[in-house]
Steps between C-alpha positions, in 0.01 A plus 500: 500500500133599517401820324202716582220482244223734393160409641286541187162499675605752766671719242181498293291601800755769574472637146121523542533684832767740371302568180187584698697715746640694204145554370566308178280252317605196302401699190736782606789254514399340172507834322826610664677181395345503153345156536219405261318318780523497880589129514864555601399725787242248621769231488726719715216562747397134512857388563525290185771718343744773597558824310816507290784702649416793271133486597591464866702822482208678334252356749710620793511850351123505443429376851758737655680215676829313470516166319575341838166632623316309224669161525423276796796277576461161665803468724402169657765235474392140457 
């Protein structure tokens, strides 16, 4: 059975768009999550990493969206 997967690049682009729409900067997210550097957020935005479940919940709250609105699912079946 084929399972849908998360499209990392599209999810990253989506995080950028949602962050900007919410009027937040990368620095705003860094401070809110208590990160020492913005590297994790840049990794999310570049599609090289996903937020942890806890961070995803926080991100959704900060962006005023549902988790489903952040993640971009690739439903194509090979």
